[in-house]
Backbone and ligand atoms as CSV (ligand in chain L), in Angstrom:
chain,resi,resn,atom,element,x,y,z
A,1,MET,N,N,-35.863,11.713,-18.528
A,1,MET,CA,C,-34.870,11.173,-17.546
A,1,MET,C,C,-33.804,12.079,-17.234
A,2,SER,N,N,-33.559,12.225,-15.928
A,2,SER,CA,C,-32.414,13.268,-15.551
A,2,SER,C,C,-31.142,12.529,-15.639
A,3,GLN,N,N,-30.138,13.430,-15.813
A,3,GLN,CA,C,-28.664,12.863,-15.940
A,3,GLN,C,C,-28.000,12.993,-14.477
A,4,ARG,N,N,-27.127,12.089,-14.290
A,4,ARG,CA,C,-26.397,12.166,-13.011
A,4,ARG,C,C,-24.873,12.094,-13.356
A,5,CYS,N,N,-23.922,12.454,-12.551
A,5,CYS,CA,C,-22.484,12.406,-12.743
A,5,CYS,C,C,-21.993,11.165,-11.880
A,6,CYS,N,N,-21.249,10.346,-12.662
A,6,CYS,CA,C,-20.686,9.016,-12.061
A,6,CYS,C,C,-19.641,9.481,-11.089
A,7,ARG,N,N,-19.642,9.006,-9.914
A,7,ARG,CA,C,-18.551,9.347,-8.891
A,7,ARG,C,C,-17.195,8.826,-9.179
A,8,PHE,N,N,-17.121,7.893,-10.140
A,8,PHE,CA,C,-15.856,7.258,-10.476
A,8,PHE,C,C,-15.333,7.884,-11.698
A,9,CYS,N,N,-16.062,7.861,-12.857
A,9,CYS,CA,C,-15.479,8.224,-14.062
A,9,CYS,C,C,-15.948,9.688,-14.457
A,10,GLN,N,N,-16.749,10.311,-13.612
A,10,GLN,CA,C,-17.181,11.690,-13.806
A,10,GLN,C,C,-18.004,11.845,-15.107
A,11,ARG,N,N,-18.482,10.788,-15.718
A,11,ARG,CA,C,-19.261,10.947,-16.912
A,11,ARG,C,C,-20.793,11.098,-16.446
A,12,GLU,N,N,-21.558,11.694,-17.285
A,12,GLU,CA,C,-22.952,11.594,-17.042
A,12,GLU,C,C,-23.705,10.376,-17.493
A,13,PHE,N,N,-24.672,9.972,-16.675
A,13,PHE,CA,C,-25.457,8.769,-17.007
A,13,PHE,C,C,-26.780,9.073,-16.721
A,14,PRO,N,N,-27.675,8.317,-17.457
A,14,PRO,CA,C,-29.219,8.554,-17.121
A,14,PRO,C,C,-29.476,7.919,-15.794
A,15,ALA,N,N,-30.050,8.574,-14.932
A,15,ALA,CA,C,-30.579,8.132,-13.571
A,15,ALA,C,C,-31.683,7.151,-13.675
A,16,SER,N,N,-31.491,6.025,-12.929
A,16,SER,CA,C,-32.562,5.046,-13.043
A,16,SER,C,C,-33.671,5.498,-12.063
A,17,ARG,N,N,-34.937,5.305,-12.531
A,17,ARG,CA,C,-35.950,5.637,-11.529
A,17,ARG,C,C,-36.294,4.535,-10.498
A,18,PHE,N,N,-35.622,3.362,-10.721
A,18,PHE,CA,C,-35.779,2.358,-9.860
A,18,PHE,C,C,-34.622,2.442,-8.778
A,19,HIS,N,N,-33.541,3.130,-9.007
A,19,HIS,CA,C,-32.587,3.297,-8.173
A,19,HIS,C,C,-32.103,4.719,-7.990
A,20,PRO,N,N,-32.895,5.414,-7.284
A,20,PRO,CA,C,-32.738,6.884,-7.181
A,20,PRO,C,C,-31.480,7.291,-6.535
A,21,GLU,N,N,-30.856,6.456,-5.625
A,21,GLU,CA,C,-29.644,6.805,-4.943
A,21,GLU,C,C,-28.432,6.374,-5.793
A,22,GLN,N,N,-28.511,5.906,-7.036
A,22,GLN,CA,C,-27.410,5.359,-7.719
A,22,GLN,C,C,-26.430,6.551,-8.054
A,23,THR,N,N,-25.173,6.222,-7.703
A,23,THR,CA,C,-24.105,7.325,-7.889
A,23,THR,C,C,-22.959,6.791,-8.903
A,24,ALA,N,N,-23.129,5.455,-9.399
A,24,ALA,CA,C,-22.062,5.038,-10.276
A,24,ALA,C,C,-22.863,4.595,-11.499
A,25,CYS,N,N,-22.131,4.906,-12.663
A,25,CYS,CA,C,-22.685,4.496,-13.939
A,25,CYS,C,C,-22.553,2.984,-14.131
A,26,SER,N,N,-23.123,2.474,-15.227
A,26,SER,CA,C,-23.172,1.036,-15.341
A,26,SER,C,C,-21.977,0.535,-16.164
A,27,ALA,N,N,-20.921,1.322,-16.410
A,27,ALA,CA,C,-19.616,0.704,-17.008
A,27,ALA,C,C,-18.983,-0.134,-16.092
A,28,LYS,N,N,-18.350,-1.203,-16.646
A,28,LYS,CA,C,-17.844,-2.187,-15.815
A,28,LYS,C,C,-16.762,-1.787,-14.852
A,29,PRO,N,N,-15.935,-1.039,-15.208
A,29,PRO,CA,C,-14.791,-0.550,-14.218
A,29,PRO,C,C,-15.487,0.192,-13.173
A,30,CYS,N,N,-16.472,1.098,-13.378
A,30,CYS,CA,C,-17.124,1.807,-12.359
A,30,CYS,C,C,-17.834,0.807,-11.357
A,31,GLN,N,N,-18.557,-0.143,-11.922
A,31,GLN,CA,C,-19.295,-1.138,-11.127
A,31,GLN,C,C,-18.275,-1.895,-10.298
A,32,GLN,N,N,-17.183,-2.264,-10.827
A,32,GLN,CA,C,-16.181,-3.118,-10.010
A,32,GLN,C,C,-15.760,-2.168,-8.925
A,33,LEU,N,N,-15.485,-0.950,-9.190
A,33,LEU,CA,C,-14.978,-0.017,-8.047
A,33,LEU,C,C,-16.052,0.090,-6.978
A,34,ARG,N,N,-17.331,0.127,-7.355
A,34,ARG,CA,C,-18.470,0.421,-6.522
A,34,ARG,C,C,-18.588,-0.905,-5.656
A,35,ARG,N,N,-18.436,-2.036,-6.244
A,35,ARG,CA,C,-18.537,-3.390,-5.495
A,35,ARG,C,C,-17.361,-3.395,-4.436
A,36,THR,N,N,-16.110,-3.133,-4.925
A,36,THR,CA,C,-14.913,-3.208,-4.084
A,36,THR,C,C,-15.022,-2.262,-2.913
A,37,GLN,N,N,-15.619,-0.935,-3.204
A,37,GLN,CA,C,-15.772,-0.038,-2.066
A,37,GLN,C,C,-16.861,-0.595,-1.075
A,38,ASN,N,N,-17.852,-1.084,-1.571
A,38,ASN,CA,C,-18.922,-1.597,-0.674
A,38,ASN,C,C,-18.420,-2.802,0.200
A,39,ARG,N,N,-17.598,-3.632,-0.564
A,39,ARG,CA,C,-17.033,-4.795,0.169
A,39,ARG,C,C,-16.104,-4.335,1.287
A,40,ASN,N,N,-15.208,-3.443,0.972
A,40,ASN,CA,C,-14.281,-3.008,1.929
A,40,ASN,C,C,-15.003,-2.186,3.061
A,41,ARG,N,N,-16.087,-1.490,2.821
A,41,ARG,CA,C,-16.746,-0.829,3.850
A,41,ARG,C,C,-17.315,-1.791,4.821
A,42,LYS,N,N,-17.991,-2.884,4.261
A,42,LYS,CA,C,-18.673,-3.916,4.947
A,42,LYS,C,C,-17.642,-4.650,5.853
A,43,LEU,N,N,-16.508,-4.967,5.194
A,43,LEU,CA,C,-15.420,-5.672,6.036
A,43,LEU,C,C,-14.949,-4.776,7.110
A,44,ALA,N,N,-14.947,-3.451,7.071
A,44,ALA,CA,C,-14.513,-2.624,8.142
A,44,ALA,C,C,-15.566,-2.557,9.301
A,45,VAL,N,N,-16.775,-2.693,9.027
A,45,VAL,CA,C,-17.751,-2.390,10.071
A,45,VAL,C,C,-18.539,-3.755,10.514
A,46,ASP,N,N,-18.393,-4.797,9.718
A,46,ASP,CA,C,-19.168,-6.031,10.057
A,46,ASP,C,C,-18.276,-7.156,10.482
A,47,ALA,N,N,-18.150,-7.342,11.580
A,47,ALA,CA,C,-17.244,-8.544,12.167
A,47,ALA,C,C,-17.651,-9.871,11.773
A,48,GLU,N,N,-18.852,-10.068,11.687
A,48,GLU,CA,C,-19.452,-11.369,11.278
A,48,GLU,C,C,-19.019,-11.650,9.869
A,49,TYR,N,N,-19.165,-10.556,8.905
A,49,TYR,CA,C,-18.918,-10.640,7.493
A,49,TYR,C,C,-17.356,-10.916,7.325
A,50,ARG,N,N,-16.551,-10.112,8.136
A,50,ARG,CA,C,-15.173,-10.345,8.226
A,50,ARG,C,C,-14.841,-11.888,8.407
A,51,GLN,N,N,-15.395,-12.434,9.494
A,51,GLN,CA,C,-15.104,-13.790,9.753
A,51,GLN,C,C,-15.593,-14.717,8.801
A,52,ILE,N,N,-16.659,-14.538,8.143
A,52,ILE,CA,C,-17.108,-15.341,7.132
A,52,ILE,C,C,-16.155,-15.392,5.956
A,53,CYS,N,N,-15.750,-14.226,5.534
A,53,CYS,CA,C,-14.730,-14.155,4.451
A,53,CYS,C,C,-13.413,-14.751,4.810
A,54,ARG,N,N,-13.073,-14.633,6.028
A,54,ARG,CA,C,-11.710,-15.344,6.514
A,54,ARG,C,C,-11.883,-16.928,6.349
A,55,ASP,N,N,-12.998,-17.435,6.982
A,55,ASP,CA,C,-13.418,-18.803,6.836
A,55,ASP,C,C,-13.408,-19.312,5.421
A,56,SER,N,N,-13.987,-18.565,4.456
A,56,SER,CA,C,-14.080,-18.965,3.125
A,56,SER,C,C,-12.768,-19.100,2.445
A,57,ALA,N,N,-11.873,-18.033,2.784
A,57,ALA,CA,C,-10.574,-18.100,2.256
A,57,ALA,C,C,-9.702,-19.280,2.755
A,58,ARG,N,N,-9.920,-19.460,4.019
A,58,ARG,CA,C,-9.219,-20.657,4.613
A,58,ARG,C,C,-9.687,-21.958,4.056
A,59,LYS,N,N,-10.928,-22.064,3.893
A,59,LYS,CA,C,-11.478,-23.298,3.272
A,59,LYS,C,C,-10.903,-23.520,1.734
A,60,TRP,N,N,-10.908,-22.358,1.067
A,60,TRP,CA,C,-10.434,-22.493,-0.306
A,60,TRP,C,C,-8.971,-22.911,-0.350
A,61,ARG,N,N,-8.146,-22.451,0.535
A,61,ARG,CA,C,-6.701,-22.695,0.622
A,61,ARG,C,C,-6.567,-24.209,1.003
A,62,ALA,N,N,-7.355,-24.720,1.821
A,62,ALA,CA,C,-7.335,-26.062,2.326
A,62,ALA,C,C,-7.710,-26.991,1.072
A,63,ASN,N,N,-8.569,-26.552,0.204
A,63,ASN,CA,C,-8.888,-27.330,-0.845
A,63,ASN,C,C,-8.056,-27.352,-2.116
A,64,HIS,N,N,-7.075,-26.233,-2.032
A,64,HIS,CA,C,-6.197,-26.000,-3.183
A,64,HIS,C,C,-4.784,-25.895,-2.659
A,65,PRO,N,N,-4.265,-27.054,-2.078
A,65,PRO,CA,C,-2.989,-26.971,-1.530
A,65,PRO,C,C,-2.018,-26.753,-2.556
A,66,GLY,N,N,-0.969,-25.978,-2.319
A,66,GLY,CA,C,0.148,-25.685,-3.261
A,66,GLY,C,C,-0.201,-24.668,-4.305
A,67,TYR,N,N,-1.353,-24.075,-4.333
A,67,TYR,CA,C,-1.784,-23.158,-5.387
A,67,TYR,C,C,-0.885,-21.916,-5.430
A,68,TRP,N,N,-0.750,-21.363,-4.198
A,68,TRP,CA,C,0.024,-20.085,-4.074
A,68,TRP,C,C,1.621,-20.372,-4.383
A,69,LYS,N,N,2.061,-21.510,-4.011
A,69,LYS,CA,C,3.441,-21.841,-4.257
A,69,LYS,C,C,3.720,-21.863,-5.816
A,70,GLN,N,N,2.681,-22.559,-6.459
A,70,GLN,CA,C,2.702,-22.562,-8.006
A,70,GLN,C,C,2.660,-21.237,-8.589
A,71,TYR,N,N,1.679,-20.444,-8.037
A,71,TYR,CA,C,1.556,-19.122,-8.509
A,71,TYR,C,C,2.801,-18.247,-8.526
A,72,ARG,N,N,3.330,-18.478,-7.269
A,72,ARG,CA,C,4.616,-17.474,-7.108
A,72,ARG,C,C,5.811,-17.994,-7.990
A,73,ALA,N,N,5.765,-19.295,-8.302
A,73,ALA,CA,C,6.942,-19.849,-9.104
A,73,ALA,C,C,6.620,-19.406,-10.523
A,74,ALA,N,N,5.373,-19.362,-11.011
A,74,ALA,CA,C,5.050,-19.091,-12.284
A,74,ALA,C,C,5.086,-17.560,-12.597
A,75,LYS,N,N,4.924,-16.724,-11.594
A,75,LYS,CA,C,4.843,-15.249,-11.779
A,75,LYS,C,C,5.697,-14.556,-10.859
A,76,PRO,N,N,7.074,-14.489,-11.163
A,76,PRO,CA,C,8.016,-13.817,-10.295
A,76,PRO,C,C,7.792,-12.392,-10.371
A,77,ASP,N,N,7.252,-11.801,-11.510
A,77,ASP,CA,C,7.070,-10.356,-11.396
A,77,ASP,C,C,5.950,-9.949,-10.380
A,78,ALA,N,N,4.942,-10.745,-10.292
A,78,ALA,CA,C,3.837,-10.552,-9.404
A,78,ALA,C,C,4.332,-10.570,-7.915
A,79,VAL,N,N,5.198,-11.642,-7.758
A,79,VAL,CA,C,5.850,-11.655,-6.410
A,79,VAL,C,C,6.579,-10.504,-6.104
A,80,GLU,N,N,7.440,-9.997,-6.898
A,80,GLU,CA,C,8.257,-8.800,-6.643
A,80,GLU,C,C,7.425,-7.567,-6.440
A,81,ARG,N,N,6.305,-7.332,-7.282
A,81,ARG,CA,C,5.371,-6.248,-7.140
A,81,ARG,C,C,4.776,-6.345,-5.773
A,82,ASN,N,N,4.317,-7.580,-5.289
A,82,ASN,CA,C,3.656,-7.646,-4.085
A,82,ASN,C,C,4.618,-7.425,-2.953
A,83,ARG,N,N,5.840,-7.836,-3.167
A,83,ARG,CA,C,6.881,-7.511,-2.028
A,83,ARG,C,C,7.103,-5.994,-1.868
A,84,VAL,N,N,7.202,-5.329,-3.026
A,84,VAL,CA,C,7.292,-3.872,-2.960
A,84,VAL,C,C,6.215,-3.108,-2.379
A,85,GLN,N,N,4.950,-3.698,-2.799
A,85,GLN,CA,C,3.786,-3.007,-2.099
A,85,GLN,C,C,3.541,-3.334,-0.695
A,86,GLN,N,N,3.992,-4.604,-0.253
A,86,GLN,CA,C,3.937,-4.944,1.025
A,86,GLN,C,C,4.952,-3.968,1.979
A,87,ARG,N,N,6.046,-3.716,1.401
A,87,ARG,CA,C,7.009,-2.839,2.076
A,87,ARG,C,C,6.408,-1.554,2.369
A,88,GLN,N,N,5.771,-1.050,1.224
A,88,GLN,CA,C,5.153,0.283,1.318
A,88,GLN,C,C,4.034,0.285,2.310
A,89,ARG,N,N,3.238,-0.795,2.481
A,89,ARG,CA,C,2.235,-0.863,3.427
A,89,ARG,C,C,2.875,-0.948,4.792
A,90,ASP,N,N,3.898,-1.681,5.016
A,90,ASP,CA,C,4.514,-1.761,6.284
A,90,ASP,C,C,5.018,-0.427,6.764
A,91,MET,N,N,5.621,0.289,5.710
A,91,MET,CA,C,6.171,1.593,6.013
A,91,MET,C,C,5.068,2.554,6.500
A,92,ARG,N,N,3.967,2.476,5.841
A,92,ARG,CA,C,2.876,3.453,6.070
A,92,ARG,C,C,2.336,3.059,7.549
A,93,GLN,N,N,2.201,1.752,7.880
A,93,GLN,CA,C,1.856,1.446,9.136
A,93,GLN,C,C,2.761,1.876,10.241
A,94,ARG,N,N,4.138,1.686,9.973
A,94,ARG,CA,C,5.168,2.212,10.976
A,94,ARG,C,C,4.971,3.761,11.071
A,95,LEU,N,N,4.760,4.462,9.973
A,95,LEU,CA,C,4.658,5.857,10.103
A,95,LEU,C,C,3.336,6.315,10.940
A,96,ALA,N,N,2.242,5.449,10.608
A,96,ALA,CA,C,1.042,5.789,11.450
A,96,ALA,C,C,1.183,5.605,12.857
A,97,ASP,N,N,2.039,4.464,13.252
A,97,ASP,CA,C,2.268,4.161,14.543
A,97,ASP,C,C,3.078,5.293,15.153
A,98,LEU,N,N,4.040,5.692,14.375
A,98,LEU,CA,C,4.906,6.882,14.843
A,98,LEU,C,C,4.222,8.046,15.098
A,99,ALA,N,N,3.296,8.465,14.129
A,99,ALA,CA,C,2.570,9.601,14.342
A,99,ALA,C,C,1.530,9.649,15.544
A,100,ASN,N,N,1.109,8.526,15.945
A,100,ASN,CA,C,0.350,8.204,17.094
A,100,ASN,C,C,1.077,7.926,18.361
A,101,ASN,N,N,2.356,7.995,18.214
A,101,ASN,CA,C,3.158,7.579,19.420
A,101,ASN,C,C,3.340,8.820,20.364
A,102,ASN,N,N,3.062,8.494,21.518
A,102,ASN,CA,C,3.115,9.770,22.543
A,102,ASN,C,C,4.643,10.328,22.624
A,103,SER,N,N,5.531,9.407,22.661
A,103,SER,CA,C,7.010,9.918,22.635
A,103,SER,C,C,7.327,10.780,21.431
A,104,ALA,N,N,6.753,10.523,20.316
A,104,ALA,CA,C,6.937,11.402,19.160
A,104,ALA,C,C,6.361,12.616,19.319
A,105,LEU,N,N,4.966,12.702,20.023
A,105,LEU,CA,C,4.354,13.920,20.249
A,105,LEU,C,C,5.101,14.857,21.215
A,106,ASP,N,N,5.899,14.145,22.122
A,106,ASP,CA,C,6.638,14.915,23.176
A,106,ASP,C,C,7.774,15.660,22.388
A,107,LEU,N,N,8.189,15.127,21.322
A,107,LEU,CA,C,9.263,15.861,20.579
A,107,LEU,C,C,8.837,17.382,20.064
A,108,LYS,N,N,7.481,17.484,20.027
A,108,LYS,CA,C,6.935,18.825,19.474
A,108,LYS,C,C,7.458,19.936,20.375
A,109,SER,N,N,7.665,19.772,21.601
A,109,SER,CA,C,8.112,20.818,22.462
A,109,SER,C,C,9.763,20.817,22.491
A,110,SER,N,N,10.289,19.933,21.868
A,110,SER,CA,C,11.726,19.723,21.928
A,110,SER,C,C,12.395,20.756,20.866
A,111,ALA,N,N,13.469,21.261,21.257
A,111,ALA,CA,C,14.184,22.175,20.252
A,111,ALA,C,C,14.944,21.428,19.240
A,112,ALA,N,N,15.189,20.194,19.621
A,112,ALA,CA,C,15.987,19.320,18.684
A,112,ALA,C,C,15.110,19.050,17.387
A,113,GLY,N,N,15.804,19.034,16.190
A,113,GLY,CA,C,15.024,18.705,15.052
A,113,GLY,C,C,15.229,17.183,14.728
A,114,VAL,N,N,14.190,16.578,14.466
A,114,VAL,CA,C,14.156,15.157,14.016
A,114,VAL,C,C,13.702,15.155,12.477
A,115,TRP,N,N,14.565,14.592,11.682
A,115,TRP,CA,C,14.346,14.635,10.272
A,115,TRP,C,C,13.807,13.441,9.756
A,116,LEU,N,N,12.764,13.437,8.966
A,116,LEU,CA,C,12.127,12.242,8.261
A,116,LEU,C,C,12.557,12.331,6.838
A,117,LEU,N,N,13.270,11.228,6.483
A,117,LEU,CA,C,13.771,11.259,5.016
A,117,LEU,C,C,13.239,9.867,4.381
A,118,GLY,N,N,13.274,9.858,3.097
A,118,GLY,CA,C,12.930,8.650,2.428
A,118,GLY,C,C,11.677,8.662,1.677
A,119,PRO,N,N,11.318,7.624,1.097
A,119,PRO,CA,C,10.072,7.633,0.168
A,119,PRO,C,C,8.848,7.790,0.827
A,120,ALA,N,N,8.803,7.575,2.183
A,120,ALA,CA,C,7.510,7.652,2.930
A,120,ALA,C,C,7.102,9.122,3.191
A,121,THR,N,N,8.147,10.043,3.000
A,121,THR,CA,C,7.732,11.457,3.474
A,121,THR,C,C,6.614,11.929,2.604
A,122,SER,N,N,6.485,11.436,1.308
A,122,SER,CA,C,5.311,11.944,0.543
A,122,SER,C,C,3.890,11.712,1.264
A,123,ASP,N,N,3.950,10.563,1.884
A,123,ASP,CA,C,2.717,10.153,2.671
A,123,ASP,C,C,2.374,11.168,3.824
A,124,LEU,N,N,3.316,11.960,4.214
A,124,LEU,CA,C,3.140,12.836,5.423
A,124,LEU,C,C,3.031,14.266,4.878
A,125,ALA,N,N,2.767,14.410,3.694
A,125,ALA,CA,C,2.520,15.844,3.099
A,125,ALA,C,C,1.573,16.626,3.897
A,126,ASN,N,N,0.588,15.980,4.375
A,126,ASN,CA,C,-0.645,16.769,4.975
A,126,ASN,C,C,-0.603,16.530,6.546
A,127,ASN,N,N,0.538,15.931,6.942
A,127,ASN,CA,C,0.681,15.540,8.297
A,127,ASN,C,C,1.035,16.735,9.247
A,128,ASN,N,N,0.535,16.691,10.410
A,128,ASN,CA,C,0.742,17.761,11.377
A,128,ASN,C,C,2.375,17.863,11.773
A,129,LEU,N,N,2.900,16.582,11.833
A,129,LEU,CA,C,4.318,16.567,12.149
A,129,LEU,C,C,5.123,17.331,11.202
A,130,ALA,N,N,4.895,17.195,9.926
A,130,ALA,CA,C,5.542,17.810,8.964
A,130,ALA,C,C,5.397,19.319,9.015
A,131,SER,N,N,4.310,19.871,9.245
A,131,SER,CA,C,4.160,21.246,9.362
A,131,SER,C,C,4.903,21.851,10.599
A,132,LEU,N,N,5.139,20.997,11.610
A,132,LEU,CA,C,5.904,21.574,12.755
A,132,LEU,C,C,7.420,21.323,12.506
A,133,GLN,N,N,7.779,20.798,11.397
A,133,GLN,CA,C,9.102,20.655,11.046
A,133,GLN,C,C,9.875,19.637,12.081
A,134,VAL,N,N,9.013,18.606,12.458
A,134,VAL,CA,C,9.541,17.505,13.249
A,134,VAL,C,C,9.840,16.360,12.275
A,135,PHE,N,N,11.046,16.051,12.171
A,135,PHE,CA,C,11.468,15.001,11.159
A,135,PHE,C,C,12.089,13.842,11.818
A,136,ILE,N,N,11.931,12.649,11.336
A,136,ILE,CA,C,12.604,11.565,11.877
A,136,ILE,C,C,13.507,10.788,10.800
A,137,LEU,N,N,14.638,10.547,11.163
A,137,LEU,CA,C,15.615,10.058,10.164
A,137,LEU,C,C,15.462,8.531,10.420
A,138,GLN,N,N,15.332,7.853,9.398
A,138,GLN,CA,C,15.204,6.384,9.536
A,138,GLN,C,C,15.592,5.780,8.073
A,139,ASN,N,N,16.066,4.542,8.267
A,139,ASN,CA,C,16.463,3.833,7.084
A,139,ASN,C,C,15.331,2.871,6.767
A,140,PRO,N,N,14.494,2.954,5.718
A,140,PRO,CA,C,13.297,2.158,5.615
A,140,PRO,C,C,13.648,0.639,5.490
A,141,TRP,N,N,14.445,0.344,4.621
A,141,TRP,CA,C,15.039,-1.141,4.717
A,141,TRP,C,C,16.318,-1.113,4.115
A,142,ARG,N,N,17.088,-2.208,4.507
A,142,ARG,CA,C,18.378,-2.396,4.141
A,142,ARG,C,C,18.511,-3.107,2.831
A,143,ARG,N,N,19.467,-2.564,1.983
A,143,ARG,CA,C,19.747,-3.244,0.679
A,143,ARG,C,C,20.631,-4.447,1.122
A,144,PRO,N,N,20.496,-5.609,0.381
A,144,PRO,CA,C,21.358,-6.716,0.599
A,144,PRO,C,C,22.690,-6.394,0.288
A,145,PRO,N,N,23.700,-6.759,0.979
A,145,PRO,CA,C,25.129,-6.432,0.488
A,145,PRO,C,C,25.493,-7.168,-0.659
A,146,LEU,N,N,26.449,-6.560,-1.520
A,146,LEU,CA,C,26.796,-7.092,-2.782
A,146,LEU,C,C,27.484,-8.437,-2.440
A,147,PRO,N,N,27.217,-9.298,-3.240
A,147,PRO,CA,C,28.026,-10.521,-2.989
A,147,PRO,C,C,29.598,-10.414,-3.307
A,148,LEU,N,N,30.319,-11.204,-2.663
A,148,LEU,CA,C,31.782,-11.022,-2.648
A,148,LEU,C,C,32.237,-11.085,-4.238
A,149,ALA,N,N,31.602,-12.154,-4.998
A,149,ALA,CA,C,31.981,-12.352,-6.357
A,149,ALA,C,C,31.904,-11.229,-7.142
A,150,SER,N,N,30.830,-10.410,-7.015
A,150,SER,CA,C,30.568,-9.332,-7.919
A,150,SER,C,C,31.644,-8.237,-7.719
A,151,CYS,N,N,32.113,-8.113,-6.460
A,151,CYS,CA,C,33.139,-7.086,-6.002
A,151,CYS,C,C,34.593,-7.566,-6.840
A,152,GLN,N,N,34.736,-8.910,-6.889
A,152,GLN,CA,C,35.969,-9.289,-7.392
A,152,GLN,C,C,35.927,-9.090,-8.972
A,153,GLN,N,N,34.666,-9.308,-9.446
A,153,GLN,CA,C,34.564,-9.155,-10.890
A,153,GLN,C,C,34.896,-7.648,-11.300
A,154,GLN,N,N,34.241,-6.747,-10.423
A,154,GLN,CA,C,34.580,-5.275,-10.699
A,154,GLN,C,C,36.054,-4.915,-10.584
A,155,LEU,N,N,36.782,-5.548,-9.661
A,155,LEU,CA,C,38.184,-5.329,-9.484
A,155,LEU,C,C,38.847,-5.705,-10.711
A,156,SER,N,N,38.540,-6.965,-11.201
A,156,SER,CA,C,39.292,-7.517,-12.312
A,156,SER,C,C,38.987,-6.659,-13.605
A,157,GLY,N,N,37.885,-6.032,-13.701
A,157,GLY,CA,C,37.517,-5.144,-14.834
A,157,GLY,C,C,38.199,-3.900,-14.794
A,158,LEU,N,N,38.840,-3.523,-13.570
A,158,LEU,CA,C,39.493,-2.024,-13.594
A,158,LEU,C,C,40.818,-2.230,-14.364
A,159,PRO,N,N,41.132,-1.014,-14.969
A,159,PRO,CA,C,42.405,-0.943,-15.601
A,159,PRO,C,C,43.578,-1.206,-14.595
A,160,ALA,N,N,44.673,-1.847,-15.140
A,160,ALA,CA,C,45.866,-2.385,-14.390
A,160,ALA,C,C,46.312,-1.219,-13.411
A,161,SER,N,N,46.265,0.083,-13.873
A,161,SER,CA,C,46.832,1.167,-12.903
A,161,SER,C,C,46.007,1.272,-11.735
A,162,LEU,N,N,44.678,0.978,-11.750
A,162,LEU,CA,C,43.835,1.174,-10.590
A,162,LEU,C,C,43.782,-0.162,-9.656
A,163,ALA,N,N,44.041,-1.334,-10.310
A,163,ALA,CA,C,44.008,-2.467,-9.571
A,163,ALA,C,C,45.006,-2.707,-8.521
L,1,ZN,ZN,ZN,-18.673,5.636,-14.432
């Protein structure tokens, strides 16, 4: 029996003679990755499948009212992690929109430099805009202002000579 290299874990596995096209080994994490990729691929190309999945999720939510509210109350860490990840997705989308924006492309011929700063710049490492040194300065999101009480607390903590 010939050996193949798993496309996920890069380990060799015995090729099945019943599935000659097999590219993932039988390890659970690799099979989960394979299924996730297949599902995402099908979601991207099959509108009917997308609609079925959407309806199924809608039906489940209708049958389990309050589930997500309880989940968020019970797992604040997951809520915060999701919030951060959503901000990153939003930022990537804004950058993609920006990269496809005609007015941004017009800046290529401009002598003015536009600087892109912030955590999203790593996403643009292979982007044409970066190689042309066209940068866009933007503030990804605002931090909430410090509450007044905390300022007062800091003041009271200062030495008398500084207060
Ligand atoms: Zn594997």
